[in-house]
C-alpha positions in Angstrom: 18.6 40.3 -9.3 15.7 39.6 -11.6 16.8 35.9 -11.9 16.9 35.5 -8.1 13.4 36.9 -7.8 12.1 34.4 -10.4 13.7 31.6 -8.5 12.1 32.9 -5.3 8.7 32.8 -7.0 9.4 29.2 -8.1 10.4 28.1 -4.6 7.4 29.8 -3.0 5.1 28.1 -5.5 6.6 24.7 -4.8 6.3 25.3 -1.0 2.6 26.3 -1.5 2.0 23.3 -3.6 3.7 21.0 -1.0 1.5 22.5 1.8 -1.6 22.0 -0.3 -0.7 18.4 -1.0 0.1 17.6 2.7 -3.2 19.1 3.8 -5.2 17.3 1.1 -3.4 13.9 1.3 -2.8 12.9 4.9 0.4 11.0 5.7 0.0 7.2 5.7 1.2 5.7 9.0 2.6 2.2 9.4 1.2 -0.7 11.4 3.4 0.3 14.4 1.8 3.7 14.6 -1.7 3.3 13.3 -2.6 -0.4 13.3 -4.4 -2.0 10.3 -5.5 -5.3 9.0 -3.9 -8.7 9.3 -4.9 -11.6 7.0 -3.9 -15.2 7.0 -4.2 -16.8 3.6 -4.3 -20.6 3.0 -2.8 -21.8 -0.4 -4.9 -24.7 -1.6 -4.3 -27.4 -4.2 -5.7 -26.9 -7.7 -9.0 -28.5 -8.8 -7.2 -30.5 -11.4 -4.8 -32.1 -8.8 -6.6 -31.9 -5.4 -4.3 -34.4 -3.8 -1.1 -32.6 -4.7 0.0 -30.0 -2.1 1.7 -26.8 -3.3 5.5 -26.9 -2.9 7.7 -24.3 -1.3 8.4 -22.8 -4.7 4.6 -22.7 -5.4 4.0 -20.8 -2.1 6.8 -18.4 -3.1 5.1 -17.8 -6.4 1.8 -17.0 -4.7 3.6 -14.7 -2.3 5.2 -12.7 -5.2 1.8 -12.2 -6.9 0.2 -11.0 -3.6 3.1 -8.6 -3.0 2.7 -7.2 -6.5 -1.0 -6.6 -5.9 -0.8 -4.8 -2.7 2.5 -3.0 -3.0 3.4 -1.9 -6.5 6.2 0.6 -5.6 7.4 -1.1 -2.4 6.7 2.0 -0.2 3.5 1.0 1.7 5.4 -1.0 4.3 3.2 -4.1 4.0 4.3 -7.4 5.4 3.9 -10.5 3.3 5.6 -13.6 4.7 5.0 -17.4 4.8 4.0 -19.2 8.0 4.1 -22.9 8.2 4.0 -25.0 5.0 1.0 -23.5 3.1 0.0 -20.2 4.7 0.9 -16.6 4.1 0.6 -13.8 6.6 -0.2 -10.3 5.2 -0.2 -7.1 7.3 -1.8 -4.0 5.8 -1.0 -0.7 7.7 -3.9 1.6 8.0 -6.4 -0.6 6.2 -9.8 0.4 7.4 -11.7 -2.0 5.1 -10.2 -5.5 5.4 -13.1 -7.0 3.5 -12.1 -5.0 0.4 -8.5 -6.1 0.8 -9.7 -9.7 1.1 -11.7 -9.5 -2.1 -8.8 -7.9 -4.0 -6.3 -10.6 -2.8 -8.5 -13.6 -3.4 -9.3 -12.8 -7.0 -7.5 -15.0 -9.6 -7.7 -12.2 -12.2 -7.1 -14.5 -15.2 -7.5 -12.3 -18.2 -8.0 -13.7 -21.7 -8.7 -12.3 -25.2 -10.7 -14.7 -27.3 -12.0 -14.8 -30.9 -15.7 -15.2 -31.5 -16.5 -18.2 -33.7 -18.0 -17.8 -37.1 -21.8 -18.2 -37.4 -22.4 -17.5 -33.7 -23.5 -13.9 -34.0 -27.3 -14.5 -33.4 -26.7 -17.0 -30.6 -24.3 -14.6 -28.9 -26.9 -11.7 -29.0 -29.5 -13.9 -27.5 -27.3 -15.3 -24.7 -25.9 -11.9 -24.0 -29.4 -10.4 -23.5 -30.1 -13.3 -21.1 -26.9 -12.7 -19.2 -27.5 -8.9 -18.9 -31.1 -9.5 -17.5 -29.7 -12.0 -15.0 -27.0 -9.6 -13.9 -29.6 -6.9 -13.4 -31.8 -9.3 -11.4 -28.8 -10.3 -9.3 -27.9 -6.7 -8.5 -31.5 -5.9 -7.4 -31.6 -9.0 -5.1 -28.2 -8.2 -3.6 -29.5 -4.8 -2.4 -32.6 -6.3 -0.7 -33.1 -7.9 2.7 -31.4 -11.2 3.0 -34.4 -13.1 4.2 -34.7 -16.9 3.6 -36.8 -16.4 0.5 -34.5 -13.7 -0.9 -31.4 -15.9 -0.2 -32.9 -18.7 -2.3 -33.7 -16.3 -5.2 -30.1 -14.8 -4.9 -28.6 -18.3 -5.1 -30.7 -19.2 -8.1 -29.8 -15.9 -9.8 -26.1 -16.5 -9.2 -26.5 -20.0 -10.6 -28.4 -18.8 -13.7 -25.8 -16.1 -14.3 -23.0 -18.6 -14.1 -24.7 -20.9 -16.6 -25.2 -17.9 -19.0 -21.5 -17.0 -18.7 -20.5 -20.6 -19.5 -22.8 -20.6 -22.5 -21.2 -17.4 -23.8 -17.7 -18.6 -23.2 -18.3 -21.6 -25.5 -18.9 -19.2 -28.4 -15.3 -17.9 -28.2 -12.1 -19.7 -29.1 -8.7 -19.1 -27.4 -5.9 -17.4 -29.3 -3.4 -17.8 -26.5 -3.5 -14.1 -25.6 -3.7 -13.7 -21.8 -2.8 -11.4 -19.0 0.7 -12.7 -19.0 1.3 -10.7 -22.2 0.5 -7.4 -20.5 3.2 -4.9 -19.3 0.9 -2.4 -17.7 -2.8 -1.8 -16.7 -4.2 1.5 -15.4 -7.7 2.9 -14.8 -8.7 6.0 -16.9 -12.0 7.8 -17.5 -13.8 7.0 -20.7 -14.8 9.5 -23.4 -18.0 10.5 -21.7 -16.3 11.1 -18.3 -19.1 9.2 -16.6 -17.6 5.7 -16.6 -14.1 4.3 -16.1 -12.2 1.8 -18.3 -8.8 0.0 -18.0 -6.0 0.9 -20.4 -3.7 -2.0 -21.0 -0.3 -2.3 -22.8 1.0 -5.5 -24.3 4.5 -6.8 -24.6 6.0 -7.5 -28.1 4.5 -10.9 -28.4 1.1 -9.8 -27.0 1.1 -6.8 -29.4 1.7 -9.1 -32.3 -1.1 -11.5 -31.2 -3.5 -8.7 -30.6 -2.8 -7.2 -34.1 -3.4 -10.6 -35.7 -6.6 -11.1 -33.7 -8.1 -7.7 -34.6 -7.0 -8.3 -38.3 -9.0 -11.5 -38.4 -12.1 -10.0 -36.9 -12.1 -6.6 -38.6 -15.3 -5.9 -40.6 -16.8 -9.4 -39.8 -19.2 -8.3 -37.1 -17.7 -10.8 -34.7 -16.4 -9.7 -31.4 -13.2 -9.8 -29.4 -14.2 -11.6 -26.2 -12.4 -10.1 -23.1 -12.9 -12.6 -20.3 -11.9 -12.2 -16.6 -11.9 -15.5 -14.8 -14.0 -17.0 -17.7 -16.6 -14.2 -17.3 -17.2 -11.9 -20.2 -16.2 -8.3 -19.4 -16.5 -6.7 -22.8 -17.0 -7.8 -26.4 -15.9 -4.9 -28.7 -16.3 -5.2 -32.5 -13.3 -4.2 -34.8 -14.1 -1.9 -37.7 -13.2 -2.7 -41.3 -10.5 -0.1 -41.4 -8.2 -2.5 -39.5 -8.6 -5.4 -42.0 -5.1 -4.9 -43.5 -2.9 -4.5 -40.4 -5.1 -5.0 -37.4 -4.8 -2.7 -34.3 -1.1 -2.3 -34.0 0.9 -0.6 -31.2 0.3 -3.1 -28.4 -2.4 -1.0 -26.7 -6.1 -1.7 -25.9 -8.9 -0.6 -23.6 -11.1 -2.8 -21.5 -14.6 -1.3 -21.3 -17.4 -2.3 -19.0 -19.7 -0.8 -16.4 -16.8 0.2 -14.2 -16.7 2.9 -11.6 -13.3 4.2 -10.3 -12.9 1.5 -7.6 -13.8 -1.5 -9.8 -11.5 -0.2 -12.6 -8.7 0.3 -10.1 -9.2 -3.2 -8.6 -9.2 -4.8 -12.0 -6.0 -2.9 -13.0 -4.3 -4.0 -9.8 -5.2 -7.6 -10.2 -4.3 -7.7 -13.9 -1.0 -6.0 -13.4 -0.2 -8.1 -10.3 -0.8 -11.3 -12.2 -3.0 -14.3 -11.8 -2.6 -16.5 -8.8 -1.0 -19.9 -9.7 -3.0 -21.6 -7.0 -6.4 -20.9 -5.4 -6.3 -19.3 -2.0 -8.7 -18.9 0.9 -8.8 -16.4 3.8 -8.6 -18.4 7.1 -8.3 -15.3 9.3 -9.1 -11.6 8.8 -8.7 -9.3 11.8 -8.0 -5.8 12.7 -4.8 -5.2 14.7 -3.9 -2.2 16.9 -0.7 -0.1 16.8 2.3 -2.3 17.9 3.9 0.7 19.7 2.5 2.3 22.8 1.7 6.0 22.8 4.5 6.6 25.3 7.1 5.0 23.0 5.9 7.1 20.1 6.0 10.3 22.1 9.5 9.7 23.3 10.8 8.8 19.8 9.2 11.9 18.3 10.8 14.1 21.0 14.2 12.5 20.4 13.9 13.1 16.6 12.8 16.7 17.1 15.6 17.4 19.5 18.1 16.0 17.0 16.7 18.1 14.2 16.7 21.2 16.5 20.4 20.7 17.4 21.3 20.4 13.7 19.6 23.7 13.0 21.2 25.5 15.9 24.7 24.2 14.9 24.3 25.6 11.4 23.5 29.0 12.8 26.2 29.1 15.4 29.0 27.8 13.1 28.0 29.4 9.8 26.2 32.5 11.0 24.0 34.0 8.2 24.6 31.2 5.7 23.6 28.8 8.4 20.3 30.6 8.9 19.7 30.4 5.1 20.6 26.7 5.2 18.0 26.1 7.9 15.4 27.7 5.7 16.5 25.5 2.8 16.2 22.4 5.1 12.6 23.4 6.0 11.8 23.7 2.3 13.5 20.3 1.8 11.4 18.7 4.5 8.1 20.1 3.0 8.9 19.0 -0.6 10.1 15.6 0.5 7.0 14.9 2.6 4.8 16.1 -0.3 6.6 13.6 -2.6 6.1 10.9 -0.1 2.3 11.7 0.0 2.1 11.6 -3.8 4.0 8.3 -4.2 2.1 6.8 -1.2 5.0 6.2 1.2 3.9 4.7 4.5 5.7 6.2 7.5 6.7 3.8 10.2 8.6 4.9 13.3 12.0 3.8 11.8 11.0 5.6 8.6 10.3 8.8 10.4 13.8 8.5 12.1 15.3 7.9 8.7 13.6 11.0 7.3 15.0 13.1 10.2 18.4 11.6 9.5 18.1 12.5 5.8 17.5 16.1 6.8 20.8 16.1 8.7 22.5 14.5 5.7 21.0 17.1 3.4 23.2 19.7 5.3 26.3 18.1 3.7 25.8 20.0 0.4 25.4 23.3 2.3 28.6 22.6 4.3 30.6 22.1 1.1 29.2 25.3 -0.4 29.8 27.4 2.7 33.4 26.2 3.2 34.2 27.0 -0.4 32.7 30.4 0.1 34.8 31.0 3.1 37.9 30.1 1.2 37.1 32.6 -1.5 36.5 35.4 1.1 39.8 34.7 2.7 41.4 34.9 -0.7 40.3 38.5 -0.9 37.4 38.3 -3.3 34.3 40.4 -2.9 31.3 38.9 -1.1 29.2 38.5 -4.2 32.1 36.8 -6.1 32.9 34.6 -3.1 29.3 33.3 -3.0 29.2 32.7 -6.7 32.6 30.9 -6.7 31.7 28.9 -3.6 28.6 27.5 -5.3 30.4 27.0 -8.6 33.4 25.2 -7.1 31.3 23.0 -4.8 28.8 22.0 -7.5 31.0 19.3 -9.0 31.4 17.6 -5.7 27.7 17.8 -4.9 26.8 16.5 -8.3 29.2 13.6 -8.2 28.0 12.4 -4.8 24.3 12.7 -5.7 24.7 11.1 -9.1 26.5 8.1 -7.7 23.8 7.7 -5.0 21.1 8.0 -7.7 22.7 5.3 -9.8 22.6 3.0 -6.8 18.9 3.8 -6.3 18.1 3.0 -9.9 19.9 -0.3 -9.6 17.9 -1.1 -6.5 14.7 -0.1 -8.3 15.5 -2.3 -11.2 16.8 -5.4 -9.4 15.1 -5.1 -6.0 11.6 -5.8 -4.8 9.5 -5.2 -1.7 11.0 -3.1 1.0 14.3 -2.8 -0.9 12.5 -1.2 -3.8 10.7 1.1 -1.4 14.0 2.1 0.2 15.3 3.0 -3.2 12.2 5.1 -4.0 12.4 7.1 -0.8 16.2 7.5 -1.0 16.0 8.7 -4.6 13.3 11.3 -3.7 15.6 12.6 -0.9 18.6 12.8 -3.2 16.8 14.8 -5.9 15.0 17.1 -3.5 18.2 17.7 -1.4 20.2 18.6 -4.5 17.5 21.0 -5.7 17.2 22.8 -2.3 21.0 23.1 -1.8 21.9 24.3 -5.3 18.7 26.4 -6.0 17.2 27.4 -2.8 20.3 28.1 -0.7 22.1 29.8 -3.6 19.1 32.0 -4.5 18.6 33.1 -0.9 22.3 33.9 -0.3 22.6 35.9 -3.6 19.4 37.7 -2.9 20.6 38.7 0.6 24.0 39.9 -0.7 22.6 41.9 -3.7 19.6 43.5 -1.9 21.3 44.6 1.3 24.3 46.9 1.3 24.8 46.5 5.1 25.3 42.8 4.6 28.0 43.4 2.0 29.8 45.6 4.5 29.9 42.8 7.1 31.7 39.8 5.6 32.1 38.5 9.2 28.5 37.3 8.9 29.8 34.8 6.3 33.4 34.3 7.6 34.0 34.9 11.3 37.3 36.2 12.6 38.1 37.9 9.3 40.0 41.2 9.7 39.4 42.8 6.3 38.0 42.0 3.0 37.1 43.8 -0.2 33.6 45.1 -0.5 
């Protein structure tokens, strides 16, 4: 009895957490329900070969990079498709700031780690002071009124800052360590908690190169130049304690004057990869919901009626266990929606229908358990022993079916991309939550009802209709 009460506390805690998550993080609706932004991107030739047009394979490479930037887990229901010979159409559900999306998509995000040349320490200090003063001047001018006089000053400040960046870049040598050697990039708060930085992880080759780079610079006073699109982000100095082995482990931190949004943008661009060809936005517009309100209302009514019929069937056919299964299904729905909110799943109308269908499929485990329980009751066992045996005998079947489905989900996550990967994520969430609610929630509630209520133990017909007699 004490064990069942502990499980009840756990279940109630999870339900409370799920409700808190759903009230804090509103569900993300798809383009068909909410509308969003639509961008048309032109893929341009490179500066080195302006007369050579990108091929179909080049367009596909750009498309993959854009997909990685805007949809890491494949669950946001974005649409990225080619149109014509050199254009890509991107639809972003619920995007309220298309200008931010445009800036994030256009960035080339070419990250490089460079070694400062010997004897350039003084020159670097002078150039860096000039660069910082120009950056401050540019920030001040950008906040002012864009009158003709200010526009000229702004253009001059941008030009001066670009020249300063070029002068600093000449003080560093390439060591062939770039963003292609990264496996992960995530924003995190710095030690002070006031600024943000980007934590990066290298692959094996990148970790070896980074260790060699830091070994060469350790204790020399020269800096590691971290450049994004040939613009200096940070220039940390390596301490003498790393002179023997360098900084091993394949991890590093990019520091700078980042806030959360800029750190997140940089991490997304770095992780998504650099664009192999320059792109330009030829159209950026906001689109409305593709479905009318009447279609949405009818679909929601149909889904609700289907769910209601499933709940009614469980009560009519399985009596008291059916009512318990309905409670477990409600818990399943809350936990699954909370997981969707945490992962960032975008709900389209087909997605909502699929979620309702998954609730019906989640009944399967309860059906197996209840049928096993009925068999045990008919065999003459006590109600408590029948419930215990029913769960025990049905568990292997439930485990086998869920494990095989989970294996398929892992395979899709590993080999799939885009919407296929998103389907695998949502299906895996449903499998895990369904098994938890069936085995833990349903079992706990049934045992609690049997153990805490003597009248229930005297009425086995509540579990197995048309039963003449049974041991109590």
